[in-house]
C-alpha positions as CSV (number, residue, x, y, z in Angstrom):
1,M,170.0,108.0,38.3
2,E,168.9,111.6,38.5
3,P,166.7,111.9,35.4
4,E,167.2,115.6,34.7
5,L,170.9,115.9,35.7
6,G,171.8,112.8,33.7
7,D,174.1,111.0,36.1
8,N,173.9,108.7,39.2
9,L,173.3,110.1,42.6
10,V,176.7,109.1,44.0
11,A,178.6,110.8,41.1
12,L,176.5,113.9,41.6
13,N,177.5,114.0,45.3
14,M,173.8,113.8,46.3
15,I,174.4,110.9,48.7
16,R,175.7,112.3,52.0
17,D,176.4,111.1,55.6
18,L,176.3,107.4,54.8
19,E,176.6,105.2,57.9
20,V,175.9,101.5,58.6
21,V,175.5,100.4,62.2
22,D,174.3,96.9,63.2
23,G,172.7,96.4,59.8
24,R,170.9,99.7,59.8
25,A,171.9,102.0,57.0
26,S,171.3,105.8,57.2
27,L,172.0,108.5,54.6
28,T,171.0,111.9,53.3
29,L,169.7,112.4,49.8
30,M,170.8,116.0,49.0
31,L,168.6,117.4,46.2
32,T,169.2,120.5,44.2
33,T,165.7,121.8,45.0
34,P,163.1,120.9,47.6
35,A,160.5,121.0,44.8
36,C,162.1,118.0,43.0
37,P,159.2,116.1,41.4
38,Y,161.1,112.8,41.7
39,I,161.6,112.6,45.5
40,D,159.5,109.6,46.2
41,E,160.8,107.7,43.2
42,L,164.5,108.4,44.1
43,V,164.0,107.4,47.7
44,E,162.4,104.1,46.7
45,Q,165.3,103.4,44.3
46,I,167.8,104.2,47.0
47,R,166.1,101.8,49.5
48,G,166.0,99.1,46.9
49,A,169.7,99.5,46.0
50,V,171.0,99.7,49.6
51,L,168.9,96.6,50.7
52,T,170.8,94.5,48.2
53,V,174.0,95.0,50.1
54,E,174.9,92.0,52.3
55,G,174.4,92.7,56.0
56,V,172.0,95.6,55.5
57,S,168.5,94.9,57.0
58,S,167.0,98.4,57.0
59,V,167.5,101.9,55.5
60,D,166.8,105.4,56.8
61,V,166.8,108.1,54.1
62,M,166.7,111.8,55.1
63,V,165.9,114.2,52.3
64,A,167.4,117.7,52.2
65,S,168.1,120.3,49.5
66,N,171.0,122.5,48.6
67,I,169.6,125.0,46.0
68,P,172.4,126.2,43.8
69,A,172.6,129.9,43.0
70,N,173.0,131.5,39.6
71,P,176.5,132.9,40.0
72,Q,175.7,135.8,37.6
73,L,172.7,136.9,39.7
74,Y,173.5,136.2,43.4
75,G,174.8,139.4,45.0
76,K,174.0,141.5,41.9
77,N,173.0,145.1,43.0
78,G,173.0,143.8,46.6
79,L,170.2,141.3,45.9
80,L,170.6,137.9,47.6
81,I,168.5,136.1,45.0
82,K,169.7,132.7,43.8
83,N,167.3,132.3,40.8
84,L,165.1,134.8,38.9
85,I,162.3,133.4,36.8
86,A,160.5,135.7,34.3
87,I,157.0,134.6,33.3
88,S,155.8,136.1,30.1
89,S,153.1,135.8,27.4
90,G,152.8,137.1,23.9
91,K,149.2,138.3,24.5
92,G,146.9,139.1,27.4
93,G,144.3,136.8,28.8
94,V,146.2,133.5,28.6
95,G,146.5,133.0,32.3
96,K,150.1,134.1,32.7
97,S,149.6,135.6,36.2
98,T,147.7,132.5,37.3
99,V,150.6,130.3,36.3
100,A,153.1,132.6,38.0
101,V,151.1,132.6,41.3
102,N,150.7,128.9,41.4
103,I,154.3,128.2,40.6
104,A,155.4,130.6,43.4
105,V,153.0,129.0,45.9
106,T,154.1,125.5,45.0
107,L,157.8,126.3,45.4
108,A,157.1,128.0,48.8
109,A,155.1,125.0,50.0
110,S,158.1,122.8,49.2
111,G,160.2,124.7,51.7
112,A,162.0,127.2,49.4
113,S,162.1,130.9,50.1
114,V,160.1,132.6,47.3
115,G,159.4,136.1,46.2
116,L,156.8,137.3,43.6
117,L,157.2,140.6,41.8
118,D,154.4,142.1,39.8
119,A,156.1,143.9,36.9
120,D,152.8,144.6,35.1
121,I,152.8,148.3,36.2
122,T,149.7,149.4,34.3
123,G,147.6,146.2,35.0
124,P,148.7,144.6,38.2
125,N,146.7,141.4,39.1
126,L,148.8,139.8,41.8
127,P,147.1,141.6,44.8
128,L,143.8,139.9,43.8
129,L,145.2,136.5,42.9
130,M,147.2,136.3,46.2
131,G,144.4,137.5,48.5
132,L,146.1,140.8,49.3
133,E,143.8,143.3,47.7
134,G,143.6,146.6,49.6
135,K,146.7,145.9,51.6
136,R,149.6,148.3,51.8
137,P,153.3,147.5,52.4
138,I,155.2,149.3,55.1
139,T,158.6,151.0,54.8
140,G,161.6,150.0,56.9
141,M,165.3,150.7,56.6
142,N,164.4,153.0,53.6
143,K,163.0,150.1,51.7
144,L,159.5,148.7,51.1
145,Q,158.8,145.5,53.0
146,P,157.0,142.9,50.8
147,L,153.7,141.6,51.9
148,E,153.4,137.8,52.5
149,S,150.7,135.4,51.4
150,Y,150.9,131.5,51.3
151,G,154.5,131.8,52.3
152,V,155.4,134.0,49.3
153,R,156.8,137.5,49.6
154,V,154.8,139.7,47.2
155,I,155.3,143.3,45.9
156,S,153.1,145.0,43.3
157,M,152.3,148.5,42.1
158,G,148.8,147.5,42.9
159,F,149.7,147.9,46.6
160,L,150.8,151.5,46.0
161,M,148.3,152.9,43.5
162,D,144.6,153.9,43.8
163,P,142.8,150.8,42.3
164,D,140.1,153.1,40.8
165,R,142.6,155.1,38.7
166,A,144.2,154.2,35.5
167,V,148.1,154.1,35.4
168,I,148.9,156.1,32.2
169,W,152.7,156.1,32.1
170,R,155.2,156.4,29.3
171,G,158.1,154.1,28.8
172,P,160.7,155.9,31.0
173,M,158.3,155.9,34.0
174,I,157.6,152.2,33.6
175,H,161.4,151.6,33.3
176,G,161.9,153.5,36.6
177,A,159.1,151.7,38.4
178,V,160.3,148.2,37.4
179,R,163.9,149.0,38.6
180,Q,162.6,150.3,41.9
181,L,160.6,147.1,42.5
182,F,163.9,145.2,42.3
183,T,166.2,147.5,44.1
184,D,164.0,149.4,46.6
185,V,162.3,146.4,48.2
186,N,163.7,144.4,51.1
187,W,163.5,141.0,49.5
188,G,165.9,139.4,51.9
189,E,167.5,136.1,50.8
190,L,165.4,134.2,48.2
191,D,165.8,130.9,46.5
192,Y,163.5,132.0,43.7
193,L,162.2,135.4,42.7
194,I,159.3,135.0,40.2
195,V,158.6,138.1,38.0
196,D,155.1,138.3,36.5
197,L,155.7,140.4,33.3
198,P,153.0,142.3,31.4
199,P,152.0,140.6,28.1
200,G,153.9,141.5,24.9
201,T,157.5,142.6,24.4
202,G,157.8,146.1,25.7
203,D,159.5,148.3,28.2
204,A,159.1,146.1,31.3
205,Q,160.7,143.1,29.7
206,L,163.7,145.2,28.4
207,T,164.2,146.9,31.7
208,M,164.2,143.6,33.6
209,A,166.8,142.1,31.2
210,Q,169.0,145.2,31.7
211,T,168.6,145.5,35.5
212,V,169.4,142.0,36.7
213,P,170.6,138.7,35.1
214,V,167.5,136.6,34.5
215,S,168.1,132.9,35.2
216,G,165.4,131.8,32.8
217,A,162.0,132.7,31.2
218,I,158.8,130.8,30.9
219,I,156.4,131.5,28.0
220,V,152.7,130.9,28.7
221,T,150.3,130.4,25.8
222,Q,146.9,129.1,25.0
223,P,146.6,126.2,22.6
224,M,145.1,128.0,19.6
225,Q,147.2,129.4,16.8
226,L,146.5,133.1,17.5
227,A,148.0,132.8,21.0
228,V,150.9,130.5,19.8
229,G,151.8,133.1,17.1
230,D,152.1,135.8,19.8
231,A,154.1,133.5,22.0
232,L,156.6,133.0,19.2
233,R,157.4,136.7,19.3
234,G,158.1,136.4,23.0
235,V,160.5,133.5,22.3
236,A,162.3,135.7,19.8
237,M,162.5,138.6,22.3
238,F,164.1,136.6,25.1
239,R,166.6,135.1,22.6
240,E,167.4,138.6,21.4
241,V,168.2,139.8,24.9
242,N,170.1,136.5,25.8
243,V,167.7,135.3,28.4
244,P,167.6,131.4,28.6
245,L,164.2,129.9,27.9
246,L,163.1,127.4,30.6
247,G,160.2,126.2,28.6
248,I,156.6,126.7,27.4
249,V,153.4,126.2,29.3
250,E,150.2,125.5,27.5
251,N,147.4,127.0,29.7
252,M,143.6,126.4,29.4
253,S,144.2,123.2,27.4
254,G,141.2,121.1,26.4
255,E,138.1,120.9,24.3
256,F,137.1,124.6,24.4
257,F,140.5,126.1,23.2
258,G,141.9,122.9,21.7
259,E,145.2,121.4,22.7
260,G,148.7,120.8,21.4
261,G,149.7,124.3,20.2
262,G,152.2,124.9,23.0
263,A,153.8,121.5,22.6
264,K,154.1,122.0,18.9
265,L,155.7,125.5,19.3
266,A,158.2,124.0,21.9
267,E,159.2,121.3,19.4
268,Q,159.5,123.7,16.5
269,Q,161.7,126.1,18.6
270,N,163.7,123.4,20.3
271,I,162.5,124.6,23.8
272,P,161.4,122.3,26.6
273,F,157.6,121.8,26.9
274,L,156.9,122.1,30.6
275,G,153.3,120.9,30.4
276,A,149.6,121.6,29.7
277,V,147.2,123.0,32.3
278,P,143.6,121.9,31.6
279,L,140.9,124.5,31.5
280,D,139.0,124.4,34.8
281,S,136.5,126.9,36.1
282,K,137.8,126.3,39.6
283,V,141.0,128.1,38.6
284,R,139.0,131.3,37.9
285,V,136.9,130.9,41.0
286,G,139.9,130.5,43.2
287,G,141.7,133.4,41.6
288,D,138.8,135.7,42.2
289,A,138.8,134.6,45.8
290,G,142.5,135.1,46.3
291,Q,143.1,131.3,46.5
292,P,145.5,129.8,44.0
293,I,144.2,126.4,42.6
294,V,147.1,124.5,44.2
295,I,145.7,125.7,47.6
296,A,141.9,125.8,46.8
297,D,141.7,122.4,45.1
298,P,145.1,120.6,45.3
299,D,143.9,117.4,43.8
300,S,142.3,118.9,40.7
301,P,143.9,118.2,37.4
302,A,144.9,121.8,37.0
303,A,146.7,121.9,40.4
304,V,148.5,118.6,39.7
305,A,149.7,119.9,36.4
306,L,150.9,123.2,37.9
307,R,152.8,121.5,40.7
308,A,154.5,119.3,38.1
309,I,155.4,122.3,36.1
310,A,156.9,124.1,39.2
311,G,159.0,121.0,39.9
312,M,160.3,120.9,36.3
313,V,161.2,124.6,36.4
314,A,163.1,124.2,39.7
315,I,165.0,121.2,38.4
316,R,166.0,123.0,35.1
317,L,167.1,126.1,37.1
318,S,169.3,123.9,39.3
319,K,170.9,122.2,36.3
320,M,171.6,125.6,34.7
321,A,173.2,127.0,37.9
322,L,175.3,123.8,38.4
323,D,176.5,124.1,34.8
324,Q,177.7,127.6,35.7
325,E,179.4,126.3,38.8
326,G,177.5,128.3,41.3
327,D,178.7,128.5,44.9
328,D,177.4,126.2,47.7
329,I,174.3,127.6,49.4
330,P,173.1,126.8,52.9
331,I,171.1,123.5,53.2
332,T,167.4,123.3,53.7
333,V,166.1,120.2,55.4
334,I,162.8,118.9,53.9
335,E,160.4,117.7,56.6
């Protein structure tokens, strides 16, 4: 059984190219995302099931993925983007950008094509977090070419502005800048575009919802009640603009800030709880050095939690796209 899609692998057409020759069975497990968190579990269940068939003595399982596209998004405004993930928070300082960066890097490491857009026009953090501070994108074919780091295509106003000067812009200017970061950048074809929004419920969020169909939003909060109260306003905003909520992430969980606030909010609002990321000083150290924790210390509890969250997000996006009957997308073989 596929635990998130709620049916067996054969019924979901996830078993392909089945052959049995001289007692040796071979098949392909076709996943809906290369970041599926259950790959090893599913492969072991397949091996066990096939070996119960009389005459089969060995099993070869190849794993591949076919990431479905959100049919309301793919091809919109000329963008070849299959899924768009908005990452938001009700207040600043909860680690929203850190969560966005680590999800993006995790999905790219799985074999997906990933873009990361910094929509925080007045306070861009992604150049530092992705190790791209001081870099400048080039222009080609009348569009900006995103920079690349850890396999992720990145664009930010931080690449285009003087870092020593404050960006003091009114709403219409922010609206125009956010639109341009979508439409005037050569993103190419992407499985996932992750948008790191500014905190709160302002112009950037509304512009994004009006510019492209957002596949789903993630709300990042700290455990304490002050942050949870602000996160609730973010939940209300996305519901108001009809953006599906993928879930809530509780960041910096542990003794210092407490724990459980994000999970409680998710339960109260009937939203999936994606997981809690423990407070870890290595996350800050890696961020300052331009090394996301999933790269800097992949076995740390924070990195393990963030990879699991990325997998859950990818699975939920696939389910939503399949529910909308998205078109078949070219297959990616997972090494």
